[in-house]
C-alpha positions in Angstrom: -43.1 -8.6 -9.0 -43.0 -10.9 -12.1 -40.2 -9.4 -13.7 -38.3 -10.5 -11.0 -39.3 -14.2 -11.3 -40.5 -15.3 -14.5 -40.3 -12.3 -16.9 -36.7 -12.0 -16.7 -35.5 -16.0 -17.1 -33.6 -16.7 -20.0 -35.2 -18.7 -22.7 -33.7 -22.1 -23.6 -33.2 -22.5 -27.3 -35.5 -24.9 -29.2 -34.0 -28.3 -30.4 -33.7 -28.3 -33.8 -34.2 -31.7 -35.8 -31.6 -33.1 -37.7 -28.7 -31.0 -36.2 -27.8 -33.4 -33.7 -29.2 -32.0 -30.8 -29.0 -34.8 -28.2 -33.0 -33.6 -27.1 -33.9 -35.2 -30.2 -33.3 -39.0 -28.1 -36.4 -40.2 -30.1 -34.2 -40.3 -33.4 -32.4 -43.3 -32.0 -35.8 -45.2 -32.4 -37.1 -47.0 -35.4 -40.6 -46.0 -34.6 -39.7 -42.7 -32.9 -41.2 -43.1 -29.4 -39.7 -44.3 -25.8 -36.0 -43.9 -26.8 -33.8 -46.4 -25.6 -36.9 -47.8 -23.6 -36.2 -45.0 -21.1 -39.8 -44.4 -20.0 -42.3 -46.1 -18.2 -44.4 -48.1 -20.2 -47.4 -50.6 -18.8 -49.0 -53.6 -20.4 -51.9 -55.3 -18.7 -51.7 -58.9 -18.4 -54.9 -59.8 -16.2 -56.9 -61.4 -19.0 -54.1 -63.3 -20.4 -53.1 -64.4 -17.1 -57.0 -65.6 -16.5 -56.8 -67.5 -19.8 -53.5 -69.2 -19.3 -54.2 -70.0 -15.5 -57.5 -71.7 -16.9 -55.5 -73.9 -19.4 -52.6 -75.1 -16.8 -54.8 -75.9 -13.9 -57.5 -78.4 -14.6 -56.8 -81.9 -14.9 -54.0 -82.1 -12.8 -54.2 -85.4 -10.9 -52.4 -87.1 -7.9 -52.7 -90.5 -6.5 -51.3 -91.7 -3.1 -52.3 -94.3 -0.1 -55.8 -93.5 0.5 -57.3 -92.8 -3.0 -56.9 -90.5 -5.5 -57.9 -87.0 -7.0 -58.0 -84.5 -9.9 -58.5 -80.8 -10.7 -61.9 -80.3 -12.3 -61.9 -76.6 -13.0 -60.8 -73.4 -12.3 -64.0 -71.4 -10.5 -62.8 -68.0 -10.4 -59.7 -65.9 -11.0 -59.6 -62.4 -9.3 -57.2 -59.5 -9.1 -54.3 -57.9 -11.3 -51.3 -58.9 -13.2 -49.1 -55.8 -14.7 -46.2 -56.1 -16.7 -43.9 -52.8 -16.9 -40.8 -51.7 -18.5 -38.4 -49.0 -17.4 -35.0 -48.7 -18.9 -35.3 -51.8 -20.7 -36.1 -53.9 -17.5 -39.1 -55.7 -17.3 -40.9 -55.6 -13.9 -44.0 -57.3 -13.0 -46.7 -56.8 -10.4 -49.4 -59.1 -9.5 -51.8 -60.0 -6.8 -54.3 -62.6 -7.5 -56.5 -65.3 -5.9 -57.6 -68.6 -7.8 -60.4 -70.9 -6.5 -60.5 -74.1 -7.8 -62.7 -77.4 -7.6 -61.8 -81.2 -7.6 -62.9 -84.4 -7.3 -61.7 -87.9 -6.1 -62.0 -91.3 -4.9 -61.3 -93.1 -1.5 -59.7 -96.6 -2.1 -63.0 -98.4 -2.1 -64.5 -96.0 -4.7 -66.4 -93.6 -2.7 -66.6 -90.3 -4.3 -65.1 -87.3 -2.8 -65.3 -83.7 -4.0 -63.9 -80.6 -2.6 -62.5 -77.0 -3.3 -59.2 -75.4 -3.1 -57.8 -71.7 -2.9 -54.4 -69.9 -3.7 -55.2 -66.9 -1.8 -51.6 -65.0 -1.9 -50.1 -65.4 -5.5 -48.2 -62.2 -5.4 -44.8 -61.2 -6.6 -44.3 -60.8 -2.8 -44.0 -64.5 -2.4 -41.8 -66.8 -3.9 -43.8 -69.8 -5.8 -42.9 -72.4 -3.4 -44.4 -70.5 -0.4 -47.6 -70.1 -2.4 -50.2 -71.3 -0.2 -52.9 -73.8 -1.5 -55.9 -74.1 1.1 -58.2 -77.4 0.5 -61.6 -78.2 1.6 -64.2 -80.9 1.6 -67.6 -80.5 0.3 -68.4 -84.0 0.7 -69.7 -85.4 3.9 -66.4 -85.7 6.0 -65.2 -89.1 6.9 -61.6 -90.5 7.8 -61.4 -91.7 4.2 -62.3 -88.8 2.3 -59.5 -86.8 4.8 -57.3 -89.2 3.0 -58.1 -88.0 -0.1 -58.1 -84.4 0.8 -54.8 -84.8 2.1 -53.6 -86.1 -1.4 -54.6 -83.1 -2.8 -53.4 -80.7 -0.3 -49.9 -82.1 -0.6 -49.2 -83.7 -4.0 -52.0 -81.6 -5.7 -50.6 -78.4 -4.3 -47.0 -79.5 -5.6 -48.4 -79.8 -8.9 -50.2 -76.6 -8.6 -47.4 -74.8 -7.7 -45.4 -76.4 -10.5 -47.9 -74.8 -12.6 -48.0 -71.4 -11.3 -44.1 -71.5 -12.3 -44.9 -72.2 -15.7 -47.2 -69.3 -15.8 -44.9 -67.0 -14.4 -42.1 -68.1 -16.6 -44.4 -67.7 -19.5 -45.2 -64.4 -18.4 -41.6 -63.3 -18.5 -40.3 -64.8 -21.3 -43.4 -64.8 -23.9 -45.8 -62.3 -22.7 -44.0 -59.2 -21.9 -41.1 -59.4 -24.3 -42.5 -57.1 -26.9 -42.7 -54.2 -24.4 -38.8 -53.7 -25.2 -38.6 -51.9 -28.2 -35.8 -52.0 -30.8 -33.2 -49.3 -31.5 -33.2 -47.4 -34.7 -33.3 -49.0 -38.1 -34.4 -52.0 -36.6 -31.3 -52.7 -34.7 -31.1 -54.7 -31.5 -32.4 -53.1 -28.4 -29.8 -51.3 -25.9 -27.7 -53.6 -23.8 -29.8 -53.5 -20.8 -33.2 -54.2 -22.8 -34.9 -57.3 -22.5 -32.9 -58.1 -19.1 -35.8 -59.2 -16.9 -35.8 -57.4 -13.6 -36.2 -59.4 -10.6 -39.9 -59.2 -9.3 -40.2 -58.5 -5.5 -40.2 -62.0 -4.5 -36.9 -62.5 -6.6 -35.1 -59.4 -5.2 -35.8 -59.6 -1.6 -32.7 -61.0 0.4 -32.9 -64.7 1.0 -35.4 -65.1 4.1 -33.8 -66.1 7.4 -36.3 -68.8 8.0 -34.0 -71.2 6.1 -30.6 -71.4 4.7 -29.9 -72.9 1.0 -28.4 -75.9 2.9 -31.4 -76.7 4.6 -33.8 -76.8 1.2 -31.3 -78.4 -1.1 -30.5 -81.3 1.0 -31.2 -84.2 -1.2 -31.6 -86.6 1.8 -32.5 -84.8 4.8 -32.6 -86.5 8.5 -35.5 -86.1 10.8 -35.9 -86.6 14.4 -38.6 -86.9 17.1 -38.8 -85.4 20.5 -41.1 -85.2 23.9 -41.4 -82.4 26.0 -44.1 -82.0 28.8 -45.0 -78.8 31.2 -47.5 -78.3 33.9 -50.3 -75.7 33.8 -52.6 -74.3 36.6 -56.0 -74.6 34.9 -58.4 -77.0 34.2 -58.0 -79.6 31.2 -60.9 -77.8 29.2 -59.0 -74.4 29.9 -55.9 -75.9 28.3 -57.6 -77.5 25.5 -59.4 -74.2 24.7 -56.3 -72.4 25.1 -54.7 -74.1 22.3 -57.8 -74.7 19.6 -59.5 -70.9 20.5 -58.4 -68.5 17.7 -58.7 -65.7 20.2 -56.6 -66.9 22.7 -54.0 -68.2 20.5 -53.7 -64.9 18.9 -53.6 -63.1 22.8 -50.8 -65.2 24.2 -48.7 -65.7 20.9 -49.1 -62.1 20.3 -49.1 -62.7 16.4 -51.6 -63.2 13.8 -53.1 -66.6 13.4 -56.0 -68.8 12.0 -57.6 -71.8 13.8 -60.1 -73.8 12.6 -60.8 -76.4 15.4 -62.6 -79.5 13.7 -61.3 -82.5 12.5 -59.7 -81.8 9.0 -59.5 -77.8 9.7 -56.6 -75.7 9.1 -54.4 -73.8 11.4 -51.6 -71.0 10.9 -49.7 -69.4 13.7 -47.1 -66.6 13.9 -48.5 -64.8 10.7 -48.4 -68.0 8.8 -44.7 -69.4 9.4 -46.5 -72.4 11.5 -49.2 -74.2 9.6 -51.0 -77.6 9.6 -54.3 -79.4 10.0 -56.1 -80.8 12.9 -56.2 -84.7 12.5 -57.8 -85.7 16.2 -59.5 -83.9 18.9 -60.9 -85.1 22.1 -61.8 -82.1 24.5 -60.0 -81.9 27.8 -57.9 -84.7 26.7 -55.7 -84.8 23.2 -55.2 -82.9 20.1 -53.5 -84.3 17.0 -52.0 -82.1 14.3 -50.3 -82.2 10.9 -47.6 -79.7 11.7 -44.9 -77.8 9.8 -43.0 -74.7 9.6 -43.6 -72.6 6.3 -39.9 -73.1 5.2 -39.8 -77.3 5.5 -39.6 -79.2 2.4 -42.9 -78.7 0.3 -45.4 -81.3 1.4 -43.5 -82.5 4.5 -45.3 -82.6 7.8 -44.4 -83.6 11.3 -47.1 -85.2 13.3 -47.9 -83.2 16.8 -49.5 -85.2 19.5 -50.6 -83.0 22.6 -52.1 -85.2 25.7 -53.7 -83.3 28.3 -54.2 -84.8 32.0 -55.8 -83.1 35.0 -54.7 -84.1 38.5 -55.8 -82.1 41.8 -56.6 -78.8 39.8 -53.3 -78.8 37.8 -52.6 -80.0 34.1 -50.0 -81.8 32.5 -49.4 -81.2 28.8 -47.1 -83.9 27.2 -46.1 -83.4 23.7 -44.6 -85.6 21.2 -43.5 -84.5 17.7 -42.3 -86.9 15.0 -40.4 -86.3 11.7 -38.5 -82.9 12.5 -36.1 -81.9 10.3 -32.5 -82.0 12.2 -31.4 -78.5 11.5 -34.7 -77.7 12.8 -34.8 -79.6 16.1 -33.8 -77.3 18.7 -35.6 -74.1 17.4 -38.7 -76.4 17.3 -38.5 -77.3 21.0 -37.6 -74.0 22.2 -40.3 -72.5 20.4 -42.8 -74.5 22.1 -41.8 -73.6 25.3 -40.4 -70.0 25.2 -43.0 -68.8 22.3 -46.1 -70.8 23.0 -46.0 -72.2 26.7 -44.2 -69.7 28.8 -46.6 -66.9 27.1 -49.8 -69.0 28.0 -48.8 -69.0 31.3 -48.0 -65.2 31.7 -50.7 -63.9 29.3 -53.5 -66.5 30.0 -53.0 -66.7 33.9 -51.9 -70.4 33.6 -48.6 -70.0 35.4 -50.5 -69.0 38.8 -54.0 -69.8 40.5 -55.7 -67.0 38.1 -56.9 -67.4 34.6 -57.9 -64.2 32.9 -60.0 -66.2 30.4 
């Protein structure tokens, strides 16, 4: 049996050094390894990134109406950062979580302390889409919340700017020695040194926004009102807006709801995000509300007023500061993706509620 498979297979001649055999491609490299940068090589950048981010992020300061704040330290950095080279192209993979501490003062000099977290620093996210979650560790007051908002908005933009700088340093400084020179110390092959796009850079432009929306120097904003009627009690409707399990049920998508003043929320897998500003059970919900693709730091104001009459509820919505490009889709989203589904799934369109 062996004679028909292995024994009779012709042997390939050995490549001979110095006779021009193309299989000796390592001769084209000054150090005789990884010719033309063809093979996959890897360089861990986790420790370098830890040190670099700890240098870049502390002492970022922001100030605005209500007070001022400053990042005091990087509490922890977890995850991995890896640079790869293949065919002379540099490719980067990273998945990092960063936790920060910050301090500030209200306008009257009251001290404010808090924490910040970057939960999704990844090659799958554009830097401008990186989340910056901010919390208070001091007792919460309306004045301290103003400082928290400054850190979340202005501070968040400063953090993203520094993350972009880290990424640029990773690509242009740390990893360039992975692309090896050709023989006799000559230049690397033509493709070498070209930075391959990361996943985030290579992916198609997301449908959520067109360049025209994000590059307008003077975007226009509008306000609108909507109203609808639900067959439920005022507390049932309030609970449906503010309870994570119920919101997830009728939106049929991933969400996070922290139903307290200053608590944050995300809907539809993070495409809608914001903060609860006022909560009056059974009466009112006010939110700082934005789509993920809106200009960084811009939030609209949403006020939802609940009125109960004869066993039915009227829900009146006012939303201020919506970019004109998203005005119609925002209106449609409230009706089609939230209220109509709330009626169908929670039973608020009939006399039967399943919650």
